[in-house]
C-alpha positions as CSV (number, residue, x, y, z in Angstrom):
1,M,-38.5,-11.2,12.5
2,T,-39.2,-7.9,14.3
3,N,-36.9,-6.9,17.2
4,E,-39.5,-7.9,19.7
5,Q,-40.1,-11.4,18.1
6,I,-36.4,-11.9,18.2
7,N,-36.0,-10.8,22.0
8,I,-38.9,-13.1,22.9
9,A,-37.5,-16.2,21.1
10,I,-34.0,-15.7,22.5
11,A,-35.5,-15.2,26.1
12,E,-37.4,-18.5,25.5
13,A,-34.2,-20.1,24.3
14,C,-32.6,-19.1,27.5
15,G,-35.3,-20.8,29.5
16,W,-38.0,-18.0,30.0
17,E,-41.4,-19.6,29.7
18,K,-44.3,-17.5,28.0
19,E,-46.7,-17.9,30.9
20,F,-44.3,-16.6,33.6
21,Y,-42.8,-13.5,32.5
22,D,-43.5,-10.0,31.7
23,Y,-42.5,-8.7,28.2
24,A,-40.9,-5.7,30.0
25,D,-38.5,-7.9,31.9
26,I,-36.9,-9.5,28.7
27,A,-33.6,-8.3,27.7
28,D,-33.1,-6.3,24.6
29,Y,-31.1,-8.7,22.6
30,C,-31.1,-6.8,19.6
31,N,-29.6,-3.8,21.1
32,D,-27.6,-5.1,24.0
33,L,-24.2,-6.7,23.4
34,N,-24.0,-7.8,27.1
35,A,-27.3,-9.6,26.7
36,M,-26.2,-11.2,23.6
37,H,-23.0,-12.5,25.2
38,E,-25.2,-14.0,28.0
39,A,-27.2,-15.7,25.2
40,E,-24.1,-16.8,23.3
41,K,-23.2,-18.9,26.4
42,L,-25.8,-21.3,25.2
43,V,-24.1,-22.1,22.1
44,K,-22.7,-25.8,22.6
45,E,-19.4,-26.8,21.3
46,E,-20.9,-28.6,18.3
47,Q,-22.7,-25.4,17.4
48,I,-19.8,-23.1,17.3
49,V,-18.9,-23.8,13.6
50,P,-22.7,-23.3,12.5
51,Y,-22.9,-20.3,14.7
52,I,-19.8,-18.7,13.1
53,S,-21.2,-19.8,9.7
54,A,-24.7,-18.0,10.5
55,L,-22.7,-14.9,11.7
56,H,-20.8,-14.9,8.4
57,E,-23.9,-15.1,6.3
58,V,-25.9,-12.4,8.3
59,V,-22.8,-9.9,8.3
60,L,-21.3,-10.6,4.8
61,G,-24.4,-11.7,3.0
62,C,-22.9,-14.8,1.6
63,P,-23.3,-18.4,3.0
64,N,-20.2,-20.2,4.0
65,S,-19.5,-23.4,5.8
66,Y,-16.5,-23.8,8.1
67,D,-16.6,-27.7,8.1
68,E,-12.9,-27.8,8.0
69,E,-10.4,-25.5,9.3
70,P,-11.7,-21.9,8.8
71,S,-9.9,-20.3,5.9
72,F,-11.6,-16.8,6.6
73,W,-9.2,-15.5,9.3
74,H,-7.3,-13.2,7.1
75,N,-10.2,-11.4,5.4
76,D,-13.5,-11.8,7.4
77,V,-12.5,-12.2,11.1
78,F,-12.3,-8.5,11.5
79,D,-15.7,-7.9,10.2
80,L,-17.1,-10.7,12.5
81,C,-15.6,-9.1,15.7
82,Y,-17.5,-6.1,15.0
83,T,-21.2,-7.6,14.6
84,T,-23.8,-5.8,16.1
85,A,-26.2,-7.3,18.7
86,R,-29.0,-7.6,16.1
87,Q,-26.8,-9.5,13.8
88,R,-25.7,-11.8,16.6
89,A,-29.1,-12.3,17.6
90,E,-30.3,-13.4,14.2
91,A,-27.2,-15.7,13.9
92,F,-27.9,-17.2,17.3
93,L,-31.6,-17.9,16.4
94,R,-30.7,-19.4,13.0
95,T,-28.1,-21.7,14.8
96,M,-30.7,-22.9,17.3
97,G,-33.3,-23.4,14.5
98,K,-35.6,-20.6,15.8
99,W,-35.2,-18.0,13.2
100,E,-38.5,-17.2,11.2
101,E,-38.3,-15.6,7.9
102,A,-40.8,-12.6,7.6
103,S,-44.3,-13.4,6.0
104,K,-44.7,-11.8,2.4
């Protein structure tokens, strides 16, 4: 997805309706950690583990599932703390089921 597509998808997940907004008013979720922080507030308790798993895959390039007690704390948590807004945006949309793979 392009940054513009990501920003629109997150805005819609945050309650924006297409017919009522101007694209210029949408936050730049791909480049603004504060905007992503606000979007991340929508992650429900039952979505926290899938969100962390999606973030792990986006950042470290390998899928992981933390269905049980996370075992990654010693190695990967530092990397996850320094994720970019773009990485968080992708993981957020994957968690919400709104991520679209690029067309070939």
